[in-house]
C-alpha positions in Angstrom: 0.0 0.0 0.0 1.4 3.4 -1.0 2.4 5.7 1.9 -0.2 8.4 2.3 2.5 11.0 2.6 3.8 10.6 -0.9 3.5 13.7 -3.2 3.2 12.5 -6.7 5.6 14.1 -9.1 3.5 12.9 -12.0 0.4 15.0 -11.4 1.7 17.3 -8.6 -1.5 16.9 -6.6 -1.7 16.8 -2.8 -4.6 15.2 -1.1 -6.2 16.5 2.1 -5.3 13.4 4.0 -1.7 13.7 2.9 -1.4 17.4 3.8 -3.2 17.0 7.1 -0.7 14.3 8.2 2.2 16.6 7.2 0.8 19.6 8.9 -0.3 18.0 12.2 3.2 16.7 12.7 4.3 20.3 13.4 1.2 22.4 14.1 -0.7 20.2 16.5 -4.2 18.7 16.0 -6.1 22.0 15.4 -3.9 24.7 13.9 -5.0 28.3 13.7 -4.9 29.9 10.3 -1.5 31.6 10.8 0.1 28.4 12.1 -1.5 26.4 9.2 -0.1 28.9 6.6 3.3 28.9 8.3 3.5 25.1 8.3 2.5 24.8 4.7 5.1 27.4 3.8 7.7 25.6 5.8 6.9 22.3 4.2 7.2 24.0 0.8 10.6 25.7 1.6 11.9 22.5 3.1 11.2 20.5 -0.1 8.5 18.2 1.5 5.8 19.7 -0.7 7.0 20.3 -4.3 6.5 23.5 -6.2 3.5 23.8 -8.5 1.5 21.2 -6.4 -2.2 21.6 -6.3 -3.3 22.0 -2.7 -6.5 20.3 -1.4 -9.8 22.1 -1.7 -10.6 24.3 1.3 -13.6 22.3 2.5 -11.7 18.9 2.2 -8.7 20.1 4.1 -10.9 21.7 6.8 -12.6 18.3 7.3 -9.3 16.4 7.4 -7.9 18.8 10.0 -11.0 19.2 12.1 -11.1 23.0 11.7 -13.5 25.4 10.2 -13.4 26.2 6.5 -12.8 29.8 7.4 -9.5 28.8 9.0 -8.3 27.1 5.8 -9.6 30.0 3.6 -7.7 32.5 5.8 -4.5 30.4 5.7 -4.7 30.1 1.9 -5.2 33.9 1.7 -2.0 34.4 3.8 -0.1 32.1 1.5 -1.3 34.0 -1.6 -0.5 37.4 -0.1 3.0 36.2 0.7 3.5 34.7 -2.8 3.6 31.1 -1.6 0.4 30.1 -3.5 -1.7 31.2 -6.4 -5.2 30.4 -7.4 -7.2 30.2 -10.6 -10.9 30.0 -10.8 -11.9 26.4 -11.5 -8.4 25.1 -11.1 -7.8 25.4 -7.4 -4.8 26.6 -5.4 -1.2 25.8 -6.3 2.1 26.2 -4.4 4.4 28.9 -5.6 7.3 31.0 -4.5 7.3 34.8 -4.2 9.5 36.9 -6.6 13.0 37.0 -5.4 13.0 33.6 -3.8 14.6 31.9 -6.8 18.0 30.3 -6.2 21.0 32.5 -6.5 24.6 31.6 -6.3 27.7 33.5 -5.1 29.9 31.2 -7.1 30.4 33.8 -9.7 32.1 36.1 -7.2 35.8 35.5 -6.9 37.0 34.6 -3.4 39.7 37.3 -3.4 42.3 38.0 -0.8 41.0 38.0 2.8 37.7 36.4 1.8 36.6 33.5 4.0 35.2 31.0 1.6 32.3 28.9 2.9 30.8 28.3 -0.5 32.9 25.2 -1.2 32.9 22.3 1.2 36.3 20.8 0.5 39.5 20.8 2.4 42.9 21.9 1.2 45.6 19.5 0.1 47.7 17.4 2.5 50.9 19.2 1.5 53.5 16.7 2.6 51.7 13.8 1.0 51.0 15.7 -2.2 54.7 16.7 -2.5 55.8 13.1 -2.1 53.2 12.0 -4.6 54.3 14.6 -7.2 57.9 13.4 -6.8 56.8 9.7 -7.2 54.8 10.6 -10.3 57.7 12.5 -11.8 60.0 9.4 -11.3 57.4 7.1 -12.8 56.6 9.3 -15.8 59.5 8.4 -18.1 58.2 4.8 -18.6 54.9 6.3 -19.7 56.3 9.1 -21.8 57.2 6.8 -24.7 53.6 5.8 -25.1 50.8 7.8 -26.7 49.4 8.4 -23.2 45.7 7.8 -24.0 44.0 5.6 -21.5 40.2 5.8 -21.9 39.6 3.3 -19.1 42.4 4.8 -16.9 45.9 3.6 -16.1 45.7 -0.1 -15.3 47.6 0.2 -12.1 45.3 3.0 -10.8 42.2 1.0 -11.7 43.7 -1.9 -9.8 44.3 0.4 -6.7 40.8 1.7 -6.7 39.4 -1.8 -7.1 41.5 -3.1 -4.3 40.2 -0.3 -2.0 36.6 -1.3 -2.8 37.4 -4.9 -2.0 39.0 -3.9 1.3 35.9 -1.9 2.2 33.7 -5.0 1.7 32.8 -4.9 -2.0 34.8 -7.4 -4.1 35.8 -5.5 -7.2 37.9 -6.3 -10.3 40.0 -3.7 -12.2 37.8 -4.1 -15.2 34.8 -2.8 -13.1 36.6 0.6 -12.6 36.7 3.6 -15.0 39.0 6.5 -14.0 37.4 9.9 -14.7 38.3 13.5 -14.5 36.7 14.0 -11.1 33.4 12.6 -9.7 31.4 15.3 -11.6 32.7 13.9 -14.8 31.8 10.4 -13.6 28.3 11.4 -12.8 27.7 13.4 -16.1 29.0 10.5 -18.1 26.8 8.0 -16.3 23.7 10.2 -16.7 24.3 10.7 -20.4 24.7 7.0 -21.1 21.9 5.6 -18.9 19.3 8.4 -19.4 17.5 10.1 -22.3 15.9 13.6 -22.2 12.6 13.4 -20.5 13.4 10.4 -18.4 12.6 10.7 -14.7 15.3 10.5 -12.1 14.6 10.3 -8.3 16.7 12.8 -6.4 17.1 13.9 -2.8 15.8 17.3 -1.8 18.1 19.0 -0.8 21.0 17.6 -2.8 24.4 18.4 -4.2 23.8 21.3 -6.5 26.3 20.5 -9.2 24.7 17.1 -9.5 21.3 18.7 -9.9 22.7 21.0 -12.6 24.1 18.0 -14.4 20.7 16.2 -14.2 18.9 19.2 -15.6 21.5 19.7 -18.3 21.0 16.1 -19.4 17.3 16.9 -19.9 16.2 14.5 -17.1 13.2 15.2 -15.0 14.0 15.3 -11.3 11.5 13.5 -9.0 12.4 14.9 -5.5 12.1 13.0 -2.2 12.9 15.0 1.0 15.8 14.4 3.2 14.9 16.0 6.5 16.9 16.5 9.8 15.9 12.9 10.7 17.0 11.5 7.3 15.2 9.6 4.6 11.6 8.4 4.7 12.1 4.9 3.2 8.4 4.3 2.7 8.2 7.5 0.7 11.3 6.6 -1.4 9.9 3.1 -2.1 6.4 4.6 -3.1 8.1 7.1 -5.4 10.2 4.4 -7.1 7.1 2.3 -7.6 4.7 5.0 -8.7 6.9 7.4 -10.7 9.0 4.5 -12.2 12.1 6.7 -12.6 14.9 5.5 -14.9 17.5 6.3 -12.3 17.9 7.4 -8.7 20.7 9.6 -7.6 21.5 9.1 -3.9 24.2 10.3 -1.5 23.7 7.9 1.4 27.0 8.6 3.2 27.0 11.9 5.1 24.5 13.3 2.6 25.5 16.6 1.0 24.3 19.0 2.4 22.4 17.5 5.4 25.2 15.2 6.7 22.7 12.4 7.3 24.0 8.8 7.2 21.5 6.3 5.7 21.0 3.2 8.0 21.8 -0.3 6.7 18.1 -1.4 6.7 17.1 1.5 4.6 19.7 0.7 2.0 18.6 -2.9 1.8 15.0 -1.9 1.3 15.9 0.6 -1.5 18.0 -2.0 -3.2 15.1 -4.5 -3.2 12.7 -1.9 -4.5 15.1 -0.8 -7.2 15.3 -4.5 -8.3 11.5 -4.7 -8.6 11.2 -1.4 -10.5 14.3 -1.8 -12.7 15.7 1.5 -11.6 19.4 2.2 -11.9 20.9 3.4 -8.6 23.6 6.0 -9.0 25.3 6.2 -5.6 27.7 9.1 -4.9 30.3 8.0 -2.3 32.5 11.0 -2.7 32.2 11.8 1.1 32.0 8.2 2.3 35.5 8.2 3.9 34.8 11.4 6.0 33.5 9.5 9.0 34.0 11.5 12.1 32.0 9.6 14.8 32.5 6.0 13.9 33.8 3.7 11.1 33.2 4.6 7.5 30.2 2.7 6.0 30.6 -0.2 3.7 29.9 0.5 0.0 26.2 0.7 -0.8 26.5 -1.9 -3.5 28.0 -4.4 -1.0 24.5 -4.9 0.3 22.9 -5.7 -3.1 21.2 -9.1 -3.4 22.6 -11.4 -6.0 22.0 -10.0 -9.5 21.0 -6.5 -8.2 24.6 -5.2 -8.0 24.6 -4.7 -11.8 22.0 -2.0 -11.3 24.2 0.0 -8.9 26.7 2.5 -10.3 29.0 4.0 -7.7 30.9 7.3 -8.3 33.7 8.6 -6.1 36.9 10.7 -6.1 39.9 12.0 -4.2 38.4 15.6 -4.0 37.2 15.3 -0.4 39.7 12.9 1.1 42.7 14.7 -0.5 42.2 17.7 -2.8 39.7 19.0 -5.3 42.5 20.4 -7.4 43.5 16.9 -8.2 40.8 16.0 -10.8 40.7 12.2 -10.2 37.4 10.3 -9.9 36.0 7.0 -10.8 33.0 4.8 -11.7 32.5 1.4 -10.2 30.0 -0.7 -12.1 29.6 -3.9 -14.1 32.4 -4.5 -16.6 30.0 -4.3 -19.5 28.8 -0.9 -18.5 32.4 0.3 -17.8 33.2 -0.6 -21.5 30.1 1.4 -22.6 31.1 4.4 -20.5 34.7 4.3 -21.8 33.5 4.2 -25.4 31.1 7.1 -24.7 33.7 9.3 -23.1 36.1 9.3 -26.1 34.3 11.9 -28.3 34.5 14.6 -25.7 37.3 13.4 -23.2 39.9 11.0 -24.5 41.3 10.2 -21.1 42.3 11.6 -17.7 45.8 13.1 -17.7 48.6 10.5 -17.0 50.5 12.7 -14.6 47.5 13.3 -12.4 46.7 9.5 -12.4 50.3 8.8 -11.3 49.9 11.3 -8.4 46.6 9.6 -7.5 48.2 6.2 -7.6 50.7 7.2 -5.0 48.1 8.9 -2.8 45.8 5.8 -2.9 48.6 3.9 -1.3 48.8 6.4 1.6 45.0 7.1 1.9 44.7 5.6 5.4 47.6 7.7 6.7 46.0 10.8 5.2 42.7 10.1 6.8 44.3 9.2 10.1 45.6 12.8 10.2 42.7 14.5 8.5 39.7 13.2 10.3 40.7 14.3 13.9 41.4 17.8 12.5 38.0 17.9 10.8 36.3 16.6 13.9 37.9 19.4 16.0 36.9 22.0 13.4 33.4 20.7 13.3 33.1 21.0 17.1 34.6 24.4 17.2 32.3 25.7 14.5 29.3 24.3 16.3 30.4 26.1 19.5 30.8 29.4 17.6 27.3 29.1 16.1 25.8 28.3 19.4 27.5 31.3 21.0 27.0 34.0 18.3 23.8 32.8 16.7 21.9 30.8 19.4 18.6 31.1 17.5 19.8 29.0 14.7 19.3 25.2 14.7 21.2 22.3 13.3 22.1 18.7 14.0 25.8 17.7 14.4 26.5 15.3 11.5 28.4 12.1 12.1 30.6 12.8 9.2 30.9 14.8 6.0 32.1 18.4 5.8 29.3 20.8 6.8 26.4 21.8 8.9 22.9 22.2 7.4 21.6 25.1 9.5 17.9 26.2 9.9 17.8 30.0 10.2 14.1 30.0 11.3 13.1 32.3 8.4 13.6 32.4 4.6 16.5 34.9 4.4 19.4 32.7 3.4 19.9 34.2 -0.1 19.7 37.7 1.3 22.1 36.8 4.0 24.6 35.3 1.5 24.5 38.5 -0.5 24.9 40.7 2.6 27.8 38.8 4.1 29.9 39.2 1.0 30.4 42.8 2.1 31.8 41.4 5.3 34.3 39.2 3.5 32.5 35.8 3.6 31.4 33.7 0.6 28.5 31.3 1.4 25.7 29.6 -0.5 22.1 30.0 0.5 20.1 26.8 0.9 18.1 27.4 -2.2 21.2 26.4 -4.2 20.7 22.9 -2.9 17.0 22.5 -3.7 15.7 20.1 -6.3 12.8 22.5 -6.6 14.2 25.9 -7.3 13.8 28.3 -4.5 13.2 25.8 -1.7 15.3 25.7 1.4 15.5 29.5 1.7 15.6 29.1 5.4 18.8 27.1 5.3 22.5 27.6 5.0 25.2 25.0 4.4 28.2 26.0 6.6 31.3 23.9 6.0 33.8 23.2 8.8 36.7 22.9 6.3 38.4 26.1 7.4 40.8 26.2 10.4 38.9 26.7 13.7 39.9 30.4 14.1 38.8 31.2 10.5 35.5 29.4 11.1 34.8 31.4 14.2 35.6 34.7 12.4 33.2 33.7 9.6 30.5 33.1 12.1 31.1 36.5 13.7 30.8 38.1 10.3 27.5 36.2 9.6 26.1 37.5 12.8 27.2 41.0 12.0 25.6 40.9 8.6 22.4 39.4 10.0 22.1 42.0 12.7 23.3 45.0 10.5 22.8 45.1 6.8 19.7 43.0 6.7 18.5 43.2 10.3 15.1 44.4 9.0 14.6 41.1 7.2 15.4 39.0 10.3 12.8 40.6 12.7 9.6 39.1 13.8 8.5 35.7 15.1 9.6 33.0 12.7 6.5 31.0 13.7 4.2 33.6 12.1 6.4 35.1 9.4 4.3 34.5 6.3 3.7 37.6 4.2 
């Protein structure tokens, strides 16, 4: 039986029973009209109700909630006045976003000297290990220089090293199941273009990694969002969406999800794998952050839990960008050997192969990955805890959950001012992305900020001070009022 909370991407219609269960989870059994409008707006901004979804008729919702029709009418009026709904005679009321709530990005602004960059959640390079790896690569280069240097599948020895690491993590892997790419973004784009066709549906998390969402849209795929909340994934909802929307693919970040930091439990992974087998959905699993485990061991690969015969439906992408350095453009795909051959063939027209010198550097770094992580993880843990303490001190009204791994906090500001704050704090020397940049539906998550803890502790604390100054100064007028009743 389908979960009653599912919002169907196919027809974008929300039933009164569905909405009443979502609303009563936050507003209580009998919400007033302002509380009802606030909670519908919050569900919309949090991605739990998609944009352009038809809301229940007033009389139906009033009956489901046990309130008067006048209460629902007044709530819908508030939503329309604030720009969060629109109505058309004979067609009902639909969710919308007000002008100016569309996603904006600060990525076009150069970081510049003295700028504290929180727009990118990635650490700097481990300098000693990188220096050693460059020297090792230079020593190994002569034996490759006499060859043409084209390796569409990747250097054999690097493919073997990546396969061996998968095997040690619990997923037996052969080198011919590995394709070396120019970063994980390249791996994802290549996979999307091979497995999907324009118009195909793809299940995505909401929020999710924005560059992945951009790649999905560029490929002409139709995102079907499922929410990832502070408590994680709703497996019943994911399963219902897989069965009812029948997406061609599902893009998931189960390990310290970007940006929420949530870690998907084992039992949820197993259920999703079983449902994907039944629906024939390809699972594209992003494990770029899987090794950044701060409060426990790193999880086993998602595909290691696949029942016999289902592993061929799982495509895993990863890279060295988060464990080592984003400037080293080395990523990979792990999949069935037949699909790897198809991916290698598909890459040649636009990307002959990943540079040999970078692959040689990566080969050396793969051999010392455990040493790098042994040094890096305690430092990230300390930076995470220091940043959390700074936020609690300077911005106590904000709310977040400390993630068990990954590279950032997903902070609830209590009101939809994230994009305005991101613009205002540029003048204070901080670059940061508003939550809307991470929304599968453009403009959602305007009450959120992703705040990485990849800067040194002192720099992180200074960035928080500047955020507090911008919030209380340049845009203080936008941050006033009770967040509970902020609607118009």
